[in-house]
GUVEXPA-803065 format. One record per residue (C-alpha): residue in one letter; y, x, z. Coordinates in Angstrom, 2 decimals. Example, Ala and Ser with C-alpha at 12.3 -4.5 7.8 and 13.67 -1.06 7.14 Angstrom:
% GUVEXPA-803065
+--------+---------+---------+---------+
| residu |   north |    east |      up |
+--------+---------+---------+---------+
|      A |   -4.50 |   12.30 |    7.80 |
|      S |   -1.06 |   13.67 |    7.14 |
+--------+---------+---------+---------+
***
This chain:
% GUVEXPA-803065
+--------+---------+---------+---------+
| residu |   north |    east |      up |
+--------+---------+---------+---------+
|      M |   80.66 |   68.80 |   34.50 |
|      T |   78.13 |   67.05 |   32.27 |
|      A |   76.75 |   68.76 |   29.17 |
|      P |   78.45 |   67.83 |   25.88 |
|      R |   76.62 |   65.19 |   23.86 |
|      R |   77.03 |   66.86 |   20.50 |
|      A |   76.56 |   65.91 |   16.89 |
|      L |   76.67 |   68.51 |   14.12 |
|      I |   78.92 |   67.34 |   11.27 |
|      L |   78.34 |   69.12 |    7.94 |
|      I |   81.56 |   68.42 |    6.07 |
|      D |   81.36 |   68.54 |    2.27 |
|      V |   79.01 |   71.50 |    1.87 |
|      Q |   78.86 |   70.65 |   -1.82 |
|      N |   78.39 |   72.59 |   -5.02 |
|      E |   82.06 |   72.04 |   -5.90 |
|      Y |   83.02 |   74.68 |   -3.35 |
|      F |   80.55 |   77.21 |   -4.74 |
|      D |   81.60 |   76.94 |   -8.39 |
|      A |   83.22 |   80.34 |   -8.89 |
|      E |   85.11 |   79.05 |  -11.96 |
|      G |   86.38 |   75.90 |  -10.26 |
|      P |   89.71 |   75.42 |   -8.48 |
|      L |   88.10 |   74.72 |   -5.12 |
|      A |   85.82 |   77.74 |   -4.77 |
|      I |   85.96 |   78.82 |   -1.13 |
|      Q |   87.64 |   82.20 |   -0.78 |
|      Y |   87.67 |   83.00 |    2.95 |
|      P |   85.46 |   83.63 |    4.75 |
|      P |   83.25 |   84.53 |    1.77 |
|      R |   81.37 |   81.37 |    0.86 |
|      A |   77.95 |   83.07 |    0.97 |
|      D |   78.69 |   84.17 |    4.54 |
|      S |   79.91 |   80.78 |    5.72 |
|      L |   76.92 |   79.08 |    4.08 |
|      A |   74.57 |   81.39 |    5.98 |
|      R |   76.26 |   80.43 |    9.24 |
|      I |   76.08 |   76.73 |    8.33 |
|      L |   72.35 |   77.06 |    7.81 |
|      E |   72.11 |   78.70 |   11.24 |
|      T |   73.85 |   75.70 |   12.82 |
|      I |   71.35 |   73.37 |   11.18 |
|      A |   68.48 |   75.37 |   12.68 |
|      T |   70.15 |   75.33 |   16.10 |
|      A |   70.71 |   71.58 |   15.90 |
|      R |   67.07 |   71.05 |   14.96 |
|      D |   65.83 |   73.16 |   17.86 |
|      A |   68.16 |   71.38 |   20.31 |
|      D |   67.45 |   67.90 |   18.88 |
|      L |   71.10 |   67.29 |   18.06 |
|      P |   72.09 |   64.54 |   15.63 |
|      V |   73.11 |   65.91 |   12.24 |
|      V |   75.50 |   64.20 |    9.82 |
|      V |   75.71 |   65.29 |    6.18 |
|      V |   79.08 |   64.29 |    4.72 |
|      S |   79.81 |   64.29 |    0.98 |
|      H |   83.13 |   63.73 |   -0.75 |
|      E |   83.02 |   61.55 |   -3.85 |
|      Y |   85.50 |   60.39 |   -6.49 |
|      P |   84.77 |   58.07 |   -9.42 |
|      A |   82.82 |   59.36 |  -12.41 |
|      G |   85.01 |   61.42 |  -14.69 |
|      A |   87.26 |   62.75 |  -11.92 |
|      P |   88.11 |   66.47 |  -12.21 |
|      V |   86.36 |   67.28 |   -8.91 |
|      F |   83.66 |   65.60 |   -6.81 |
|      A |   82.91 |   63.20 |   -9.66 |
|      A |   80.16 |   60.72 |   -8.84 |
|      G |   76.94 |   61.71 |  -10.57 |
|      S |   78.04 |   65.27 |  -11.31 |
|      S |   76.13 |   68.35 |  -10.19 |
|      N |   79.20 |   69.69 |   -8.38 |
|      Q |   79.36 |   66.55 |   -6.26 |
|      Q |   75.87 |   67.20 |   -4.90 |
|      V |   75.24 |   68.78 |   -1.51 |
|      H |   74.36 |   72.46 |   -1.78 |
|      P |   70.60 |   72.72 |   -2.33 |
|      E |   70.05 |   75.10 |    0.59 |
|      V |   71.61 |   72.55 |    2.92 |
|      T |   69.55 |   69.73 |    1.43 |
|      A |   66.40 |   71.76 |    2.01 |
|      A |   67.36 |   72.66 |    5.58 |
|      V |   68.32 |   69.28 |    7.03 |
|      A |   65.69 |   66.94 |    8.38 |
|      P |   64.86 |   63.83 |    6.34 |
|      G |   66.40 |   61.64 |    9.05 |
|      A |   69.83 |   63.23 |    8.98 |
|      K |   72.67 |   60.74 |    8.69 |
|      Q |   74.22 |   60.70 |    5.20 |
|      V |   77.89 |   59.74 |    4.78 |
|      T |   79.97 |   59.49 |    1.61 |
|      K |   83.74 |   59.55 |    1.92 |
|      A |   86.80 |   59.32 |   -0.31 |
|      Y |   89.42 |   60.55 |    2.17 |
|      A |   89.95 |   63.76 |    4.12 |
|      S |   88.79 |   62.47 |    7.52 |
|      V |   85.10 |   61.75 |    7.95 |
|      F |   86.05 |   58.58 |    9.84 |
|      A |   88.06 |   56.88 |    7.10 |
|      G |   86.08 |   54.02 |    5.62 |
|      T |   82.66 |   55.46 |    6.52 |
|      G |   81.49 |   53.60 |    9.63 |
|      L |   80.59 |   56.96 |   11.15 |
|      L |   82.47 |   56.29 |   14.38 |
|      D |   80.21 |   53.33 |   15.25 |
|      W |   77.12 |   55.43 |   14.49 |
|      L |   78.35 |   58.14 |   16.86 |
|      R |   79.20 |   55.61 |   19.56 |
|      D |   75.71 |   54.09 |   19.32 |
|      R |   74.29 |   57.53 |   20.12 |
|      A |   76.74 |   58.24 |   22.95 |
|      V |   78.08 |   61.30 |   21.13 |
|      D |   81.22 |   62.68 |   22.75 |
|      T |   81.58 |   66.06 |   21.00 |
|      L |   81.66 |   66.84 |   17.28 |
|      T |   80.79 |   70.29 |   15.97 |
|      L |   82.50 |   70.68 |   12.60 |
|      V |   81.28 |   73.07 |    9.93 |
|      G |   81.88 |   73.07 |    6.19 |
|      Y |   84.88 |   72.74 |    3.93 |
|      M |   87.74 |   72.95 |    3.65 |
|      T |   89.45 |   74.26 |    6.74 |
|      N |   92.79 |   73.27 |    5.20 |
|      N |   91.85 |   69.70 |    4.38 |
|      C |   88.83 |   67.78 |    5.63 |
|      V |   88.07 |   69.94 |    8.67 |
|      L |   91.70 |   69.79 |    9.79 |
|      A |   92.01 |   66.06 |    9.12 |
|      T |   88.78 |   65.23 |   10.93 |
|      A |   89.67 |   67.31 |   13.99 |
|      A |   93.07 |   65.63 |   14.26 |
|      D |   91.64 |   62.17 |   13.64 |
|      A |   89.01 |   62.61 |   16.36 |
|      E |   91.70 |   62.79 |   19.05 |
|      Q |   92.57 |   59.10 |   18.79 |
|      H |   88.89 |   58.23 |   19.19 |
|      G |   88.48 |   60.21 |   22.38 |
|      L |   86.06 |   62.68 |   20.85 |
|      A |   86.03 |   66.36 |   21.69 |
|      V |   85.83 |   68.70 |   18.71 |
|      E |   84.40 |   72.15 |   18.12 |
|      V |   85.20 |   74.07 |   14.93 |
|      L |   83.12 |   77.10 |   14.02 |
|      S |   85.39 |   79.71 |   12.48 |
|      D |   82.67 |   81.54 |   10.56 |
|      A |   80.97 |   78.35 |    9.30 |
|      T |   84.07 |   76.88 |    7.67 |
|      G |   86.28 |   78.13 |    4.85 |
|      A |   89.59 |   77.85 |    3.01 |
|      I |   91.13 |   78.45 |   -0.41 |
|      N |   94.26 |   80.22 |   -1.62 |
|      L |   97.23 |   77.84 |   -1.75 |
|      A |  100.54 |   77.90 |   -3.58 |
|      N |  103.11 |   75.21 |   -4.33 |
|      E |  106.85 |   74.55 |   -4.17 |
|      A |  106.84 |   75.25 |   -0.44 |
|      G |  105.42 |   78.74 |   -0.79 |
|      S |  102.05 |   80.46 |   -0.91 |
|      A |   99.36 |   81.70 |    1.44 |
|      S |   96.08 |   83.49 |    0.92 |
|      A |   92.85 |   81.83 |    1.98 |
|      Q |   92.57 |   84.29 |    4.85 |
|      Q |   96.08 |   83.44 |    6.06 |
|      V |   95.37 |   79.73 |    5.74 |
|      H |   92.05 |   79.91 |    7.56 |
|      E |   93.12 |   82.19 |   10.39 |
|      T |   96.37 |   80.31 |   11.01 |
|      L |   94.58 |   76.98 |   11.11 |
|      M |   92.00 |   78.33 |   13.56 |
|      V |   94.86 |   79.23 |   15.92 |
|      L |   96.49 |   75.83 |   15.37 |
|      L |   93.26 |   73.90 |   15.95 |
|      H |   92.39 |   75.88 |   19.08 |
|      S |   95.83 |   75.17 |   20.52 |
|      N |   95.23 |   71.43 |   20.74 |
|      F |   92.72 |   69.69 |   18.48 |
|      A |   89.51 |   71.68 |   18.90 |
|      A |   87.65 |   74.43 |   20.65 |
|      V |   87.28 |   77.17 |   18.05 |
|      G |   84.41 |   79.63 |   18.27 |
|      T |   81.83 |   81.53 |   16.26 |
|      T |   78.40 |   80.26 |   15.36 |
|      A |   76.86 |   82.73 |   17.80 |
|      A |   79.08 |   81.53 |   20.65 |
|      W |   78.26 |   77.91 |   19.80 |
|      R |   74.54 |   78.63 |   19.75 |
|      A |   74.81 |   80.10 |   23.24 |
|      A |   76.83 |   77.10 |   24.44 |
|      V |   74.23 |   74.69 |   23.06 |
|      A |   71.45 |   76.62 |   24.80 |
|      G |   73.37 |   76.59 |   28.07 |
|      G |   74.49 |   72.97 |   27.83 |
|      T |   78.13 |   74.00 |   28.07 |
|      A |   81.29 |   73.33 |   26.06 |
|      L |   83.01 |   75.98 |   24.00 |
|      P |   86.16 |   77.16 |   25.79 |
|      K |   89.37 |   75.60 |   24.50 |
|      S |   93.04 |   76.41 |   24.89 |
|      D |   95.90 |   73.90 |   25.05 |
|      L |   99.33 |   73.60 |   23.51 |
|      G |  101.26 |   74.74 |   26.57 |
|      T |   99.15 |   77.83 |   27.14 |
|      S |   99.18 |   78.70 |   23.44 |
|      A |  102.97 |   78.33 |   23.35 |
|      V |  103.46 |   80.64 |   26.32 |
|      Q |  101.06 |   83.22 |   24.91 |
|      G |  102.65 |   82.91 |   21.49 |
|      R |  106.11 |   83.53 |   22.88 |
|      A |  104.86 |   86.59 |   24.74 |
|      A |  103.07 |   87.92 |   21.66 |
|      V |  106.20 |   87.63 |   19.52 |
|      A |  108.31 |   89.28 |   22.20 |
|      T |  106.13 |   92.40 |   22.12 |
|      V |  106.41 |   92.86 |   18.34 |
+--------+---------+---------+---------+
***
């Protein structure tokens, strides 16, 4: 088996998610913790000479979140300081990093076959990108401690950020992505191996067995 040809995708690590008074402040894992892990992935990518893509969400000026030209729309300063000057910069207006960005062609030109996703939010852009990658034939890795979610409530019900994040990690690992920790990913990069991944059938069988024992 050949080694994965990875690119590290930093999804929307922007000030909007660190504004404690804003509606999108990351709640789980704690945003300071996930940011620290994101910075570790940048260092690992640099040491392994992996391509790095910095993705930013942007809405028109005056929008309530991610407004063009606002401080909250900017990439977190610690990330800006950590990435190399040559890192690919992408601005998007939709949940998936592929929608209207030209990123897919850039990845193809570099023979990338595996995306490592870190950043925010688990429940929106990380999820959408992982699902979207399937149709493009790209493998996906999602780092559970370098991503994060928010509390959600609407007419359908409510879920804490921890419930959202942990449930989506199980869902992603069952089909769309290999889910692992930053430490496990760092070891996989060093060894030139892929993160282990489950599949829908195996997850279904194990899920049925788990429920039966409750």
